[in-house]
PyMOL Python script that loads the backbone (N, CA, C, O; Angstrom):
from pymol import cmd

cmd.read_pdbstr("""\
ATOM      1  N   MET A   1       9.883  -1.608   5.124  1.00  0.00           N
ATOM      2  CA  MET A   1       9.017   0.209   5.479  1.00  0.00           C
ATOM      3  C   MET A   1       9.858   1.257   5.918  1.00  0.00           C
ATOM      4  O   MET A   1      10.315   0.415   6.691  1.00  0.00           O
ATOM      5  N   ALA A   2      10.214   1.819   6.060  1.00  0.00           N
ATOM      6  CA  ALA A   2      10.456   2.566   6.694  1.00  0.00           C
ATOM      7  C   ALA A   2       9.823   3.971   8.047  1.00  0.00           C
ATOM      8  O   ALA A   2      10.295   4.538   9.032  1.00  0.00           O
ATOM      9  N   ASN A   3       8.798   3.974   7.430  1.00  0.00           N
ATOM     10  CA  ASN A   3       7.801   4.479   8.148  1.00  0.00           C
ATOM     11  C   ASN A   3       7.159   3.542   9.598  1.00  0.00           C
ATOM     12  O   ASN A   3       6.457   2.530   9.610  1.00  0.00           O
ATOM     13  N   PRO A   4       7.703   4.317  10.692  1.00  0.00           N
ATOM     14  CA  PRO A   4       7.419   3.599  11.422  1.00  0.00           C
ATOM     15  C   PRO A   4       5.737   3.257  12.111  1.00  0.00           C
ATOM     16  O   PRO A   4       5.354   2.389  12.895  1.00  0.00           O
ATOM     17  N   ASN A   5       5.045   4.329  11.431  1.00  0.00           N
ATOM     18  CA  ASN A   5       3.417   4.588  11.252  1.00  0.00           C
ATOM     19  C   ASN A   5       2.673   3.459  10.816  1.00  0.00           C
ATOM     20  O   ASN A   5       1.538   3.141  11.174  1.00  0.00           O
ATOM     21  N   ILE A   6       3.675   2.686   9.731  1.00  0.00           N
ATOM     22  CA  ILE A   6       2.882   1.876   8.710  1.00  0.00           C
ATOM     23  C   ILE A   6       2.116   0.681   9.427  1.00  0.00           C
ATOM     24  O   ILE A   6       2.678   0.551  10.515  1.00  0.00           O
ATOM     25  N   PRO A   7       1.100  -0.244   9.319  1.00  0.00           N
ATOM     26  CA  PRO A   7       1.353  -1.468  10.210  1.00  0.00           C
ATOM     27  C   PRO A   7       1.764  -2.526   9.099  1.00  0.00           C
ATOM     28  O   PRO A   7       1.583  -2.556   7.882  1.00  0.00           O
ATOM     29  N   LYS A   8       2.448  -3.466  10.081  1.00  0.00           N
ATOM     30  CA  LYS A   8       3.386  -4.429  10.039  1.00  0.00           C
ATOM     31  C   LYS A   8       2.788  -5.422   9.364  1.00  0.00           C
ATOM     32  O   LYS A   8       3.262  -5.747   8.276  1.00  0.00           O
ATOM     33  N   ASP A   9       1.559  -6.136   9.917  1.00  0.00           N
ATOM     34  CA  ASP A   9       0.752  -7.208   9.871  1.00  0.00           C
ATOM     35  C   ASP A   9       0.529  -6.830   8.395  1.00  0.00           C
ATOM     36  O   ASP A   9       0.490  -5.640   8.080  1.00  0.00           O
ATOM     37  N   PRO A  10       0.325  -8.180   7.131  1.00  0.00           N
ATOM     38  CA  PRO A  10      -0.029  -7.769   6.181  1.00  0.00           C
ATOM     39  C   PRO A  10      -1.446  -7.486   5.941  1.00  0.00           C
ATOM     40  O   PRO A  10      -1.671  -6.667   5.050  1.00  0.00           O
ATOM     41  N   VAL A  11      -2.318  -7.932   6.475  1.00  0.00           N
ATOM     42  CA  VAL A  11      -3.571  -7.890   6.343  1.00  0.00           C
ATOM     43  C   VAL A  11      -4.031  -6.386   6.888  1.00  0.00           C
ATOM     44  O   VAL A  11      -4.804  -5.680   6.241  1.00  0.00           O
ATOM     45  N   MET A  12      -3.399  -5.955   8.279  1.00  0.00           N
ATOM     46  CA  MET A  12      -3.630  -4.520   8.749  1.00  0.00           C
ATOM     47  C   MET A  12      -3.145  -3.746   7.217  1.00  0.00           C
ATOM     48  O   MET A  12      -3.799  -2.886   6.627  1.00  0.00           O
ATOM     49  N   LEU A  13      -2.149  -4.180   6.895  1.00  0.00           N
ATOM     50  CA  LEU A  13      -1.656  -3.233   5.649  1.00  0.00           C
ATOM     51  C   LEU A  13      -2.061  -2.726   4.840  1.00  0.00           C
ATOM     52  O   LEU A  13      -2.225  -1.556   4.492  1.00  0.00           O
ATOM     53  N   LEU A  14      -2.378  -4.295   4.252  1.00  0.00           N
ATOM     54  CA  LEU A  14      -3.331  -3.759   3.114  1.00  0.00           C
ATOM     55  C   LEU A  14      -4.738  -3.196   3.103  1.00  0.00           C
ATOM     56  O   LEU A  14      -5.260  -2.784   2.067  1.00  0.00           O
ATOM     57  N   SER A  15      -5.714  -3.185   5.030  1.00  0.00           N
ATOM     58  CA  SER A  15      -6.588  -2.254   4.931  1.00  0.00           C
ATOM     59  C   SER A  15      -6.108  -0.476   4.731  1.00  0.00           C
ATOM     60  O   SER A  15      -6.656   0.537   4.297  1.00  0.00           O
ATOM     61  N   PHE A  16      -4.925  -0.790   5.261  1.00  0.00           N
ATOM     62  CA  PHE A  16      -4.267   1.040   5.225  1.00  0.00           C
ATOM     63  C   PHE A  16      -3.943   1.404   4.099  1.00  0.00           C
ATOM     64  O   PHE A  16      -4.109   2.545   3.669  1.00  0.00           O
ATOM     65  N   ILE A  17      -3.628   0.817   3.717  1.00  0.00           N
ATOM     66  CA  ILE A  17      -3.308   1.020   1.917  1.00  0.00           C
ATOM     67  C   ILE A  17      -4.225   1.677   1.201  1.00  0.00           C
ATOM     68  O   ILE A  17      -4.280   2.786   0.669  1.00  0.00           O
ATOM     69  N   ASN A  18      -5.205   0.401   1.342  1.00  0.00           N
ATOM     70  CA  ASN A  18      -6.621   0.544   0.592  1.00  0.00           C
ATOM     71  C   ASN A  18      -7.080   1.608   0.599  1.00  0.00           C
ATOM     72  O   ASN A  18      -7.350   2.222  -0.433  1.00  0.00           O
ATOM     73  N   MET A  19      -7.345   2.243   2.292  1.00  0.00           N
ATOM     74  CA  MET A  19      -8.016   3.006   2.781  1.00  0.00           C
ATOM     75  C   MET A  19      -7.526   4.497   2.188  1.00  0.00           C
ATOM     76  O   MET A  19      -8.206   5.438   1.779  1.00  0.00           O
ATOM     77  N   LYS A  20      -6.518   4.385   2.269  1.00  0.00           N
ATOM     78  CA  LYS A  20      -5.388   5.370   1.612  1.00  0.00           C
ATOM     79  C   LYS A  20      -5.803   6.096   0.409  1.00  0.00           C
ATOM     80  O   LYS A  20      -6.209   7.246   0.241  1.00  0.00           O
ATOM     81  N   LEU A  21      -5.551   4.933  -0.526  1.00  0.00           N
ATOM     82  CA  LEU A  21      -5.965   5.260  -1.667  1.00  0.00           C
ATOM     83  C   LEU A  21      -7.079   5.330  -2.637  1.00  0.00           C
ATOM     84  O   LEU A  21      -7.102   5.688  -3.815  1.00  0.00           O
ATOM     85  N   ARG A  22      -8.274   4.765  -1.594  1.00  0.00           N
ATOM     86  CA  ARG A  22      -9.424   5.511  -1.789  1.00  0.00           C
ATOM     87  C   ARG A  22      -9.597   6.434  -1.899  1.00  0.00           C
ATOM     88  O   ARG A  22     -10.132   6.935  -2.888  1.00  0.00           O
ATOM     89  N   ASP A  23      -9.035   7.268  -0.484  1.00  0.00           N
ATOM     90  CA  ASP A  23      -9.569   8.244   0.092  1.00  0.00           C
ATOM     91  C   ASP A  23      -9.001   9.608   0.159  1.00  0.00           C
ATOM     92  O   ASP A  23      -9.643  10.606   0.486  1.00  0.00           O
ATOM     93  N   PHE A  24      -7.065   9.568  -0.355  1.00  0.00           N
ATOM     94  CA  PHE A  24      -6.638  10.352  -0.351  1.00  0.00           C
ATOM     95  C   PHE A  24      -5.724  10.294  -1.671  1.00  0.00           C
ATOM     96  O   PHE A  24      -5.444  11.424  -2.072  1.00  0.00           O
ATOM     97  N   TYR A  25      -5.210   9.284  -2.416  1.00  0.00           N
ATOM     98  CA  TYR A  25      -4.420   9.145  -3.371  1.00  0.00           C
ATOM     99  C   TYR A  25      -4.613   8.610  -4.704  1.00  0.00           C
ATOM    100  O   TYR A  25      -5.230   7.547  -4.785  1.00  0.00           O
ATOM    101  N   PRO A  26      -4.165   9.198  -5.829  1.00  0.00           N
ATOM    102  CA  PRO A  26      -4.570   8.524  -7.045  1.00  0.00           C
ATOM    103  C   PRO A  26      -3.761   7.320  -7.528  1.00  0.00           C
ATOM    104  O   PRO A  26      -4.161   6.646  -8.477  1.00  0.00           O
ATOM    105  N   SER A  27      -2.783   7.083  -6.969  1.00  0.00           N
ATOM    106  CA  SER A  27      -2.234   6.130  -7.153  1.00  0.00           C
ATOM    107  C   SER A  27      -0.963   5.334  -6.455  1.00  0.00           C
ATOM    108  O   SER A  27       0.054   5.963  -6.162  1.00  0.00           O
ATOM    109  N   LEU A  28      -1.068   4.043  -6.228  1.00  0.00           N
ATOM    110  CA  LEU A  28       0.300   3.989  -5.075  1.00  0.00           C
ATOM    111  C   LEU A  28       1.550   4.493  -5.170  1.00  0.00           C
ATOM    112  O   LEU A  28       2.146   4.630  -4.102  1.00  0.00           O
ATOM    113  N   ASP A  29       2.274   4.900  -6.467  1.00  0.00           N
ATOM    114  CA  ASP A  29       3.214   5.508  -6.344  1.00  0.00           C
ATOM    115  C   ASP A  29       3.147   7.277  -5.659  1.00  0.00           C
ATOM    116  O   ASP A  29       4.138   7.985  -5.479  1.00  0.00           O
ATOM    117  N   GLU A  30       2.134   7.548  -5.461  1.00  0.00           N
ATOM    118  CA  GLU A  30       1.958   9.353  -4.816  1.00  0.00           C
ATOM    119  C   GLU A  30       1.326   8.707  -3.666  1.00  0.00           C
ATOM    120  O   GLU A  30       0.772   9.690  -3.174  1.00  0.00           O
ATOM    121  N   LEU A  31       1.081   7.897  -3.035  1.00  0.00           N
ATOM    122  CA  LEU A  31       0.850   7.152  -1.972  1.00  0.00           C
ATOM    123  C   LEU A  31       2.483   7.058  -1.286  1.00  0.00           C
ATOM    124  O   LEU A  31       2.932   7.734  -0.361  1.00  0.00           O
ATOM    125  N   CYS A  32       3.035   6.197  -1.924  1.00  0.00           N
ATOM    126  CA  CYS A  32       4.375   5.949  -1.188  1.00  0.00           C
ATOM    127  C   CYS A  32       5.068   6.982  -1.543  1.00  0.00           C
ATOM    128  O   CYS A  32       6.117   6.706  -0.960  1.00  0.00           O
ATOM    129  N   THR A  33       5.271   7.994  -2.079  1.00  0.00           N
ATOM    130  CA  THR A  33       6.033   9.476  -2.273  1.00  0.00           C
ATOM    131  C   THR A  33       6.090  10.226  -0.831  1.00  0.00           C
ATOM    132  O   THR A  33       6.974  10.833  -0.227  1.00  0.00           O
ATOM    133  N   ASP A  34       4.875   9.933  -0.591  1.00  0.00           N
ATOM    134  CA  ASP A  34       3.819  11.099   0.387  1.00  0.00           C
ATOM    135  C   ASP A  34       4.614  10.505   1.776  1.00  0.00           C
ATOM    136  O   ASP A  34       5.312  10.956   2.684  1.00  0.00           O
ATOM    137  N   LEU A  35       4.065   9.231   1.351  1.00  0.00           N
ATOM    138  CA  LEU A  35       4.535   8.544   3.142  1.00  0.00           C
ATOM    139  C   LEU A  35       6.313   8.122   3.062  1.00  0.00           C
ATOM    140  O   LEU A  35       6.879   7.456   3.929  1.00  0.00           O
ATOM    141  N   ASP A  36       6.714   8.457   2.321  1.00  0.00           N
ATOM    142  CA  ASP A  36       8.135   7.910   2.664  1.00  0.00           C
ATOM    143  C   ASP A  36       8.226   6.336   2.539  1.00  0.00           C
ATOM    144  O   ASP A  36       9.002   5.711   3.262  1.00  0.00           O
ATOM    145  N   LEU A  37       7.274   5.594   1.442  1.00  0.00           N
ATOM    146  CA  LEU A  37       7.765   4.184   1.552  1.00  0.00           C
ATOM    147  C   LEU A  37       8.213   4.002  -0.172  1.00  0.00           C
ATOM    148  O   LEU A  37       8.001   4.728  -1.143  1.00  0.00           O
ATOM    149  N   ASN A  38       9.021   2.500  -0.001  1.00  0.00           N
ATOM    150  CA  ASN A  38       9.416   2.030  -1.267  1.00  0.00           C
ATOM    151  C   ASN A  38       7.929   1.134  -1.893  1.00  0.00           C
ATOM    152  O   ASN A  38       7.318   0.226  -1.331  1.00  0.00           O
ATOM    153  N   VAL A  39       7.674   1.732  -3.141  1.00  0.00           N
ATOM    154  CA  VAL A  39       6.467   1.169  -3.793  1.00  0.00           C
ATOM    155  C   VAL A  39       6.967  -0.647  -3.792  1.00  0.00           C
ATOM    156  O   VAL A  39       6.162  -1.535  -3.512  1.00  0.00           O
ATOM    157  N   ASN A  40       8.212  -0.871  -4.107  1.00  0.00           N
ATOM    158  CA  ASN A  40       8.102  -2.569  -4.169  1.00  0.00           C
ATOM    159  C   ASN A  40       8.194  -2.766  -2.651  1.00  0.00           C
ATOM    160  O   ASN A  40       7.236  -3.484  -2.365  1.00  0.00           O
ATOM    161  N   ASP A  41       8.872  -2.479  -1.564  1.00  0.00           N
ATOM    162  CA  ASP A  41       8.650  -2.713  -0.602  1.00  0.00           C
ATOM    163  C   ASP A  41       7.238  -3.358   0.353  1.00  0.00           C
ATOM    164  O   ASP A  41       6.994  -4.320   1.081  1.00  0.00           O
ATOM    165  N   VAL A  42       6.619  -2.277  -0.132  1.00  0.00           N
ATOM    166  CA  VAL A  42       4.606  -2.366   0.079  1.00  0.00           C
ATOM    167  C   VAL A  42       4.118  -3.309  -0.859  1.00  0.00           C
ATOM    168  O   VAL A  42       3.212  -3.947  -0.324  1.00  0.00           O
ATOM    169  N   SER A  43       4.384  -3.787  -2.375  1.00  0.00           N
ATOM    170  CA  SER A  43       4.121  -4.410  -2.930  1.00  0.00           C
ATOM    171  C   SER A  43       4.306  -5.846  -2.903  1.00  0.00           C
ATOM    172  O   SER A  43       3.545  -6.781  -3.150  1.00  0.00           O
ATOM    173  N   GLU A  44       5.662  -5.768  -2.494  1.00  0.00           N
ATOM    174  CA  GLU A  44       6.376  -7.604  -1.936  1.00  0.00           C
ATOM    175  C   GLU A  44       5.532  -7.595  -0.808  1.00  0.00           C
ATOM    176  O   GLU A  44       4.933  -8.669  -0.859  1.00  0.00           O
ATOM    177  N   LYS A  45       5.178  -6.996   0.134  1.00  0.00           N
ATOM    178  CA  LYS A  45       4.972  -7.471   2.061  1.00  0.00           C
ATOM    179  C   LYS A  45       3.610  -7.577   1.352  1.00  0.00           C
ATOM    180  O   LYS A  45       3.324  -8.649   1.885  1.00  0.00           O
ATOM    181  N   LEU A  46       2.653  -7.348   0.656  1.00  0.00           N
ATOM    182  CA  LEU A  46       1.356  -7.589   0.316  1.00  0.00           C
ATOM    183  C   LEU A  46       1.129  -8.522  -0.636  1.00  0.00           C
ATOM    184  O   LEU A  46       0.060  -9.074  -0.894  1.00  0.00           O
ATOM    185  N   ALA A  47       2.457  -8.709  -1.278  1.00  0.00           N
ATOM    186  CA  ALA A  47       1.902  -9.546  -2.473  1.00  0.00           C
ATOM    187  C   ALA A  47       2.705 -11.478  -1.872  1.00  0.00           C
ATOM    188  O   ALA A  47       2.767 -12.528  -2.512  1.00  0.00           O
ATOM    189  N   SER A  48       3.125 -11.169  -0.556  1.00  0.00           N
ATOM    190  CA  SER A  48       3.438 -12.309   0.149  1.00  0.00           C
ATOM    191  C   SER A  48       2.163 -12.963   0.923  1.00  0.00           C
ATOM    192  O   SER A  48       2.027 -14.131   1.288  1.00  0.00           O
ATOM    193  N   ALA A  49       1.128 -11.692   1.090  1.00  0.00           N
ATOM    194  CA  ALA A  49      -0.549 -12.825   1.618  1.00  0.00           C
ATOM    195  C   ALA A  49      -1.018 -12.338   0.487  1.00  0.00           C
ATOM    196  O   ALA A  49      -1.982 -11.587   0.637  1.00  0.00           O
ATOM    197  N   GLY A  50      -0.673 -12.506  -0.564  1.00  0.00           N
ATOM    198  CA  GLY A  50      -1.460 -12.697  -1.891  1.00  0.00           C
ATOM    199  C   GLY A  50      -2.072 -11.744  -2.517  1.00  0.00           C
ATOM    200  O   GLY A  50      -2.599 -12.096  -3.573  1.00  0.00           O
ATOM    201  N   PHE A  51      -2.174 -10.744  -2.249  1.00  0.00           N
ATOM    202  CA  PHE A  51      -2.926  -9.486  -2.713  1.00  0.00           C
ATOM    203  C   PHE A  51      -1.796  -8.646  -3.633  1.00  0.00           C
ATOM    204  O   PHE A  51      -0.588  -8.518  -3.434  1.00  0.00           O
ATOM    205  N   ASN A  52      -2.642  -8.122  -4.714  1.00  0.00           N
ATOM    206  CA  ASN A  52      -1.721  -7.398  -5.881  1.00  0.00           C
ATOM    207  C   ASN A  52      -2.320  -6.246  -5.908  1.00  0.00           C
ATOM    208  O   ASN A  52      -3.480  -6.132  -5.510  1.00  0.00           O
ATOM    209  N   TYR A  53      -1.640  -5.263  -6.365  1.00  0.00           N
ATOM    210  CA  TYR A  53      -2.084  -4.007  -6.648  1.00  0.00           C
ATOM    211  C   TYR A  53      -2.643  -4.023  -8.172  1.00  0.00           C
ATOM    212  O   TYR A  53      -2.028  -4.609  -9.062  1.00  0.00           O
ATOM    213  N   ASP A  54      -4.125  -3.181  -8.448  1.00  0.00           N
ATOM    214  CA  ASP A  54      -4.605  -3.007  -9.821  1.00  0.00           C
ATOM    215  C   ASP A  54      -4.528  -1.476  -9.911  1.00  0.00           C
ATOM    216  O   ASP A  54      -5.172  -0.709  -9.194  1.00  0.00           O
ATOM    217  N   GLY A  55      -3.941  -1.235 -10.565  1.00  0.00           N
ATOM    218  CA  GLY A  55      -3.993   0.515 -11.387  1.00  0.00           C
ATOM    219  C   GLY A  55      -5.176   0.543 -11.525  1.00  0.00           C
ATOM    220  O   GLY A  55      -5.620   1.331 -10.690  1.00  0.00           O
ATOM    221  N   LYS A  56      -6.070   0.063 -12.202  1.00  0.00           N
ATOM    222  CA  LYS A  56      -7.534   0.721 -13.040  1.00  0.00           C
ATOM    223  C   LYS A  56      -8.243   0.988 -11.777  1.00  0.00           C
ATOM    224  O   LYS A  56      -9.068   1.901 -11.742  1.00  0.00           O
ATOM    225  N   LEU A  57      -7.977   0.222 -10.665  1.00  0.00           N
ATOM    226  CA  LEU A  57      -8.919  -0.136  -9.557  1.00  0.00           C
ATOM    227  C   LEU A  57      -8.396   0.609  -8.479  1.00  0.00           C
ATOM    228  O   LEU A  57      -9.085   0.753  -7.469  1.00  0.00           O
ATOM    229  N   ASN A  58      -7.149   1.153  -8.570  1.00  0.00           N
ATOM    230  CA  ASN A  58      -6.177   1.935  -7.375  1.00  0.00           C
ATOM    231  C   ASN A  58      -6.683   1.105  -6.110  1.00  0.00           C
ATOM    232  O   ASN A  58      -7.529   1.440  -5.282  1.00  0.00           O
ATOM    233  N   ARG A  59      -5.924  -0.088  -6.188  1.00  0.00           N
ATOM    234  CA  ARG A  59      -6.255  -0.551  -4.812  1.00  0.00           C
ATOM    235  C   ARG A  59      -5.595  -2.036  -5.040  1.00  0.00           C
ATOM    236  O   ARG A  59      -5.277  -2.373  -6.180  1.00  0.00           O
ATOM    237  N   PHE A  60      -5.442  -2.715  -4.178  1.00  0.00           N
ATOM    238  CA  PHE A  60      -4.598  -4.521  -3.250  1.00  0.00           C
ATOM    239  C   PHE A  60      -6.497  -5.249  -3.821  1.00  0.00           C
ATOM    240  O   PHE A  60      -7.649  -4.936  -3.521  1.00  0.00           O
ATOM    241  N   ILE A  61      -5.926  -6.195  -4.647  1.00  0.00           N
ATOM    242  CA  ILE A  61      -6.822  -7.264  -4.388  1.00  0.00           C
ATOM    243  C   ILE A  61      -6.657  -8.585  -4.461  1.00  0.00           C
ATOM    244  O   ILE A  61      -7.590  -9.339  -4.185  1.00  0.00           O
TER     245      ILE A  61
END
""", "prot")
cmd.dss("prot")
cmd.show_as("cartoon", "prot")
cmd.util.cbc("prot")
cmd.orient("prot")
């Protein structure tokens, strides 16, 4: 992930991403575009910790 302000730890990343999705972004794509992140990198990092994106809920579960 290119943005140095994004947590590296998967659990901290989960909390950060879900908070941003809940409060500021209608989709993971828009969040990643705005924060200069690769959607696949974020998804793979969180999937490695057992979390997957649910587009209907707009959050990782």
